[in-house]
C-alpha positions in Angstrom: 89.1 4.2 82.6 89.2 2.0 79.4 91.6 4.4 77.7 94.1 3.5 80.4 93.2 -0.1 80.1 93.6 -0.1 76.4 97.0 1.5 76.6 98.1 -1.1 79.2 96.7 -3.9 77.1 98.4 -2.7 73.9 101.8 -2.4 75.7 101.5 -5.8 77.3 100.3 -7.4 74.0 103.5 -6.2 72.4 105.6 -7.7 75.2 103.7 -10.9 74.8 104.5 -11.0 71.1 108.2 -10.7 71.8 108.2 -13.2 74.6 105.9 -15.8 73.3 106.7 -15.8 69.6 110.5 -15.1 69.7 110.7 -17.5 72.8 113.3 -15.2 74.3 112.0 -15.2 77.9 113.6 -18.5 79.0 110.2 -20.1 79.2 109.3 -23.7 78.7 108.6 -23.9 75.0 106.2 -26.8 75.3 103.6 -24.6 76.9 104.5 -21.5 74.9 103.5 -23.4 71.8 100.2 -24.2 73.4 99.8 -20.5 74.0 100.5 -19.8 70.4 97.9 -22.3 69.2 95.3 -20.8 71.5 96.1 -17.3 70.3 95.8 -18.4 66.7 92.4 -19.9 67.4 91.4 -16.7 69.2 92.4 -14.5 66.3 90.5 -16.8 63.9 93.3 -16.8 61.4 92.5 -20.4 60.7 89.5 -22.6 60.7 89.8 -24.2 64.1 86.1 -24.7 64.6 85.0 -27.7 66.7 84.8 -30.7 64.4 82.8 -33.7 65.3 84.7 -36.7 66.5 84.4 -38.5 63.2 86.4 -35.7 61.5 89.7 -36.2 63.3 89.3 -39.9 64.2 87.7 -41.2 61.1 88.6 -44.6 59.8 91.6 -45.0 57.6 93.3 -47.9 55.8 96.4 -49.7 57.0 98.2 -49.1 53.7 101.2 -47.6 55.4 101.6 -50.3 58.0 104.6 -52.3 57.1 103.8 -55.8 55.9 107.4 -56.9 56.1 107.5 -60.2 57.9 111.2 -61.0 57.4 112.2 -61.7 61.0 115.9 -61.6 60.3 115.6 -58.2 58.7 113.7 -56.8 61.6 116.2 -58.2 64.0 119.0 -56.5 62.0 117.2 -53.2 62.1 116.6 -53.6 65.9 120.3 -54.3 66.5 121.3 -51.4 64.3 119.1 -49.1 66.5 120.8 -50.3 69.7 122.6 -47.4 71.5 125.9 -48.5 72.7 126.3 -45.5 75.0 125.3 -41.9 74.9 128.2 -39.4 75.1 128.8 -38.3 78.6 126.6 -41.0 80.2 127.7 -42.0 83.7 128.9 -45.4 84.7 126.5 -48.0 86.0 124.0 -48.0 83.1 122.4 -51.4 83.4 119.6 -51.2 80.8 119.4 -51.4 77.0 118.5 -48.4 75.0 117.5 -48.0 71.4 117.0 -45.1 69.0 116.2 -44.7 65.4 113.6 -44.1 62.7 110.3 -45.8 61.9 108.8 -45.1 58.5 105.1 -44.3 58.5 104.4 -44.0 54.8 104.7 -46.3 51.8 107.5 -44.5 50.1 109.5 -44.0 53.3 109.5 -40.2 53.0 108.1 -39.6 56.4 110.1 -41.0 59.3 109.4 -40.7 63.0 112.2 -40.8 65.6 111.9 -42.9 68.7 114.0 -43.5 71.8 113.3 -46.6 73.8 114.7 -47.7 77.2 114.1 -51.1 78.7 113.8 -51.7 82.4 117.0 -52.9 84.1 115.1 -55.5 86.0 112.6 -58.1 84.6 112.1 -56.1 81.4 110.5 -59.2 79.8 107.6 -59.0 82.2 107.1 -55.3 82.7 104.6 -53.3 80.7 105.3 -50.9 77.8 104.6 -47.2 78.3 104.5 -44.7 75.4 105.2 -41.1 76.5 104.0 -38.1 74.5 104.7 -34.4 75.1 102.5 -31.7 73.7 103.0 -28.3 72.2 101.6 -29.0 69.7 104.9 -29.7 68.0 107.2 -30.2 70.9 109.7 -33.1 71.5 108.8 -36.0 73.7 112.5 -36.9 73.6 113.9 -33.5 74.6 111.4 -33.0 77.3 110.0 -36.4 78.5 113.2 -38.4 78.1 115.9 -35.8 78.9 114.2 -33.6 81.4 111.4 -35.5 83.0 111.0 -39.3 83.4 113.8 -40.7 81.3 116.9 -42.4 82.7 119.2 -39.4 82.2 119.3 -35.7 83.0 121.6 -33.3 81.1 124.1 -31.6 83.4 124.7 -27.8 83.2 127.9 -28.3 81.2 125.7 -29.6 78.4 128.2 -32.4 77.8 127.6 -35.0 80.5 124.6 -36.9 81.8 123.4 -37.9 85.3 121.3 -40.8 86.2 117.7 -40.0 87.1 117.1 -41.9 90.4 113.3 -41.9 89.8 113.3 -42.8 86.1 110.1 -44.5 85.0 112.0 -47.4 83.3 112.4 -48.7 86.9 108.8 -49.9 86.6 108.2 -50.1 82.9 109.8 -50.2 79.5 109.4 -46.7 78.2 109.1 -45.5 74.5 109.4 -41.9 73.6 108.1 -40.7 70.2 108.8 -37.4 68.5 105.5 -36.8 66.5 104.4 -35.6 64.1 107.1 -35.4 61.4 108.9 -32.1 61.7 109.3 -32.4 65.5 112.8 -32.9 66.8 114.6 -35.5 64.7 111.5 -36.7 63.0 111.2 -35.5 59.4 109.7 -35.8 56.0 111.2 -35.4 52.5 108.0 -33.6 51.5 107.5 -30.2 53.1 103.7 -30.6 52.4 103.8 -33.2 55.2 104.4 -30.4 57.7 100.8 -29.2 57.2 99.4 -31.3 60.0 97.0 -31.4 62.9 95.3 -33.6 65.4 93.9 -35.9 62.8 97.2 -36.7 61.0 99.1 -36.9 64.3 96.8 -39.6 65.6 96.9 -41.6 62.4 100.7 -41.6 62.0 101.3 -42.3 65.7 99.1 -45.4 65.3 101.0 -46.4 62.1 104.3 -45.8 64.0 103.2 -48.2 66.7 102.1 -50.9 64.4 105.5 -50.7 62.6 107.5 -50.4 65.8 106.0 -53.7 67.1 107.3 -55.4 64.0 110.8 -54.4 65.0 110.2 -55.3 68.7 107.8 -58.2 68.4 108.4 -59.3 72.0 106.2 -56.3 73.1 103.2 -57.1 70.8 101.2 -58.8 73.5 102.6 -56.8 76.4 100.3 -54.6 78.5 100.5 -51.1 76.8 99.9 -47.7 78.4 100.0 -44.2 77.0 101.1 -41.2 79.2 102.0 -37.6 78.5 101.2 -34.0 79.3 100.0 -30.6 78.1 98.7 -30.7 74.5 99.0 -34.5 74.7 95.6 -34.0 76.4 94.6 -34.1 72.7 97.1 -36.6 71.4 96.6 -39.4 74.0 92.7 -39.7 74.0 92.7 -39.5 70.2 95.4 -42.1 69.7 93.6 -44.3 72.3 90.4 -44.0 70.3 92.2 -44.9 67.1 93.8 -48.0 68.7 90.6 -49.3 70.1 88.7 -48.7 66.9 91.4 -50.4 64.8 91.6 -53.3 67.2 88.1 -54.3 66.3 88.0 -57.2 63.9 91.8 -57.8 64.0 93.6 -61.0 64.7 95.0 -61.3 68.2 98.6 -60.7 67.1 97.6 -57.5 65.4 95.8 -56.0 68.4 97.6 -53.3 70.4 97.0 -54.4 74.0 96.0 -50.9 75.4 95.2 -51.0 79.1 95.1 -47.3 80.1 96.0 -43.7 79.5 97.4 -41.1 81.9 97.3 -37.4 81.0 99.2 -34.8 83.0 98.1 -31.1 83.1 96.3 -31.8 79.9 94.7 -29.1 77.6 91.4 -30.8 77.0 88.8 -28.1 76.6 89.7 -24.6 75.3 87.0 -22.7 77.1 87.0 -24.5 80.4 90.8 -24.6 80.5 91.0 -20.9 79.8 88.5 -20.1 82.5 90.4 -22.3 85.0 93.7 -20.6 84.2 92.4 -17.1 85.1 90.6 -18.3 88.2 93.8 -20.0 89.3 95.7 -16.7 88.8 93.3 -15.1 91.3 93.1 -17.9 93.8 97.0 -18.1 94.0 97.3 -14.3 94.5 98.7 -13.6 91.0 95.9 -11.3 90.1 94.0 -8.5 91.8 90.4 -8.6 92.8 89.6 -5.9 90.3 91.1 -7.8 87.4 89.4 -11.0 88.4 86.1 -9.3 88.8 86.6 -7.7 85.3 87.2 -11.1 83.8 84.2 -12.6 85.6 82.0 -9.8 84.3 83.2 -9.6 80.7 84.5 -13.0 79.7 82.0 -15.8 79.1 84.4 -18.7 78.0 81.8 -20.1 75.6 83.6 -19.3 72.4 86.5 -17.2 71.1 84.2 -14.4 70.2 84.8 -12.5 73.4 84.4 -8.7 73.9 87.1 -6.1 73.7 86.7 -5.6 77.4 87.4 -9.2 78.1 90.5 -9.2 76.0 91.8 -6.1 77.8 91.2 -7.6 81.2 92.9 -10.8 80.2 96.0 -8.8 79.0 96.1 -7.0 82.3 95.9 -10.3 84.0 99.1 -11.4 82.3 100.7 -8.1 83.2 99.9 -8.5 86.9 101.4 -12.0 86.9 104.8 -10.5 86.2 108.1 -12.2 85.3 107.6 -15.7 86.9 107.7 -19.2 85.6 104.0 -19.6 84.8 104.5 -23.4 84.5 105.6 -23.6 88.1 104.6 -20.5 89.8 106.9 -21.0 92.9 110.0 -22.0 90.9 112.9 -19.8 90.0 113.4 -18.6 86.4 116.5 -19.5 84.4 119.6 -17.5 85.3 122.4 -18.4 83.0 124.9 -16.6 85.1 124.9 -19.2 87.8 127.7 -21.6 88.2 127.7 -25.1 86.6 125.9 -27.7 88.7 124.7 -31.2 88.5 120.9 -31.7 88.7 119.5 -32.1 92.2 117.1 -34.8 93.1 114.4 -32.4 94.3 115.3 -29.1 92.6 114.7 -29.0 88.8 117.1 -26.7 87.0 115.1 -24.0 85.1 117.8 -23.8 82.5 117.5 -27.5 81.5 116.0 -26.5 78.1 119.2 -24.8 77.2 121.4 -27.7 78.4 119.3 -30.3 76.5 119.3 -28.3 73.3 123.1 -27.9 73.4 123.6 -31.5 74.2 121.3 -32.9 71.4 123.0 -30.7 68.8 126.4 -32.3 69.3 127.4 -34.4 66.3 128.6 -37.2 68.5 125.3 -37.4 70.3 123.3 -37.4 67.0 125.6 -40.1 65.7 125.0 -42.2 68.8 121.2 -41.8 68.3 121.4 -42.9 64.7 119.8 -39.8 63.3 120.7 -37.7 60.3 122.6 -34.5 61.1 119.9 -32.0 62.2 119.6 -28.7 63.9 117.5 -30.0 66.8 115.1 -27.8 68.7 112.7 -28.5 71.6 109.7 -27.4 69.5 109.2 -27.2 65.8 109.1 -24.1 63.7 108.1 -25.8 60.5 104.6 -27.1 61.3 101.4 -25.6 60.1 98.7 -26.8 62.5 95.4 -27.2 60.7 92.9 -28.9 63.0 92.4 -28.8 66.7 88.9 -29.5 68.2 87.7 -27.0 70.8 87.1 -29.9 73.3 88.5 -33.4 73.6 86.0 -34.2 76.4 83.6 -36.1 74.1 86.5 -38.5 73.2 87.5 -38.9 76.8 83.9 -39.6 77.8 83.6 -42.2 75.0 86.7 -44.0 76.2 85.2 -44.5 79.7 83.0 -47.3 78.5 86.0 -49.1 76.8 87.2 -50.6 80.1 90.7 -49.0 79.9 92.0 -47.1 82.9 91.8 -43.3 82.5 93.8 -41.0 84.9 94.0 -37.3 84.6 96.8 -36.0 86.9 97.8 -32.5 87.6 100.8 -30.7 89.2 99.2 -28.2 91.5 101.7 -25.3 90.9 101.2 -25.1 87.2 99.6 -21.9 86.1 99.3 -22.6 82.3 97.1 -25.6 82.6 96.2 -25.6 86.3 94.3 -28.0 88.4 91.2 -25.7 88.2 91.1 -26.2 84.5 91.1 -30.0 84.8 88.5 -29.9 87.6 86.2 -27.7 85.5 86.6 -30.0 82.5 85.8 -33.1 84.5 82.9 -31.5 86.4 81.3 -30.7 83.1 80.8 -34.4 82.5 78.7 -34.8 85.7 80.1 -38.2 86.5 79.1 -40.2 89.6 81.8 -40.3 92.3 83.1 -43.7 93.2 86.0 -42.8 95.5 85.7 -39.8 97.8 88.3 -37.1 97.7 91.3 -38.1 99.8 95.0 -37.5 100.2 97.5 -40.0 98.8 100.9 -40.6 100.4 104.5 -40.9 99.3 107.1 -41.9 101.8 105.0 -40.6 104.8 104.3 -37.3 103.1 101.1 -36.2 101.3 102.0 -36.7 97.6 98.7 -35.2 96.4 95.0 -35.7 96.4 92.6 -37.9 94.4 89.0 -38.5 93.6 87.6 -41.4 91.6 84.7 -41.1 89.2 82.9 -43.7 87.1 85.6 -44.7 84.6 88.0 -41.9 85.4 90.3 -40.8 88.2 91.7 -37.4 89.0 94.9 -37.0 90.9 97.0 -34.0 92.0 100.7 -34.1 92.6 101.6 -31.7 95.4 104.3 -29.2 94.6 104.7 -30.1 91.0 104.5 -27.8 88.0 103.5 -28.4 84.4 106.2 -31.1 83.9 105.2 -33.2 86.9 108.1 -35.8 86.7 110.7 -32.9 86.6 109.5 -31.1 89.7 108.4 -34.1 91.9 110.2 -37.1 90.5 109.7 -39.4 93.5 106.0 -38.6 93.8 105.5 -39.0 90.0 107.2 -42.5 90.2 104.9 -43.5 93.0 101.9 -42.3 91.0 102.8 -44.1 87.8 103.7 -47.3 89.6 100.2 -47.4 91.1 98.7 -46.6 87.7 100.5 -49.5 86.0 99.5 -51.9 88.8 95.8 -50.9 88.5 95.5 -49.5 92.0 95.2 -46.1 93.6 98.3 -44.6 95.4 98.6 -45.3 99.1 95.9 -43.7 101.3 98.0 -43.7 104.5 101.5 -42.8 105.6 102.2 -46.1 107.2 
């Protein structure tokens, strides 16, 4: 029996190597880079042992925070970053947008790219939201801004843009950050800076924020929220921890006014998220009973030191899933032979990665964004990821006592980081329930379900994949609007 299993496992492992590492299967690269990180941990090629919280969130000095207080100079820098118009953008754009670099080291060798869109109505009173995508090493601009919650979507001609009817800048001012250096347009003049991990990403994202607020001082005291998805399940809690730690003892004008975090389909615990993924495969009829039973019997999900039998059954599990979009199990896969179309409000084009990459590599687009000429790609091929804690749950649990709002939301058709993974992770904390499980509504339809715990809320978004705002833009906007207002989404269809 296991001779046959081993042959199948070897064959499928070779297929996975081609698909996942050459990225030739038209997959969402953000989640494929997560897969690569998990595989590298599993193979123990690097020391990815679970470090205590102090290791990756240890205190550091503010030596790289800009102390430039020349208001006129900062105003000039801000005006230089203003985007007059993106090539191919439609008529009717009624909001200001900015793009450029913020230096995060003393010698200005390491620069992080940002894209910022203000709200078209009452921007001076609306909160500020920082959006982070995962990977690790994938672009918050190429995914978050151009394919998910940003004001534009790239059309299939890869030259023109359409307005996103459900963009999040309708309810907030939204800042997209490509982090760390080496991702997207962000760069360093020292290649040694591309040896990074969770620890350095949190540090330099914090320094970025402190320096960005000097360029946009009107947002210093604004209510501030962090949202994101996938491996941002690490980025966001870690950055929140750094912000709250660094706020202590600072003057009021130096404090970052963090009010809450929202993590979508977040990878937050290696073992529990892996177990949840395989269980999801079975419960959604992607795996056979025999394979599920084999995984249940041979896989313990307590460390990466699993048996050969476990590895073989897991490989067979992938084989049984077949050629589907694992990040939205009911969505079509990219077919480049289809005719050119404009993005539909409710149907996300699975080839959007291709359109976005082509668009952002146009010289006129890069000129409009004030970046140096770059071969832009959705995810970085130059980073060497060095530290990644096995679980981020201790950090999340610690944040619960800080008073900030913590939401974990999950598109329920994502197979890579499914709702089962998030539920297993939360359940391991044994938190008391404050709000019983119930549906929430969006325009007289069930938008998803929620349950409130002490200091933490879990929400599902019905019919959404890994990139929730891409697949269910209207429901995502209702959800984030409620989050920013400090209330739960509607509980009735009235």
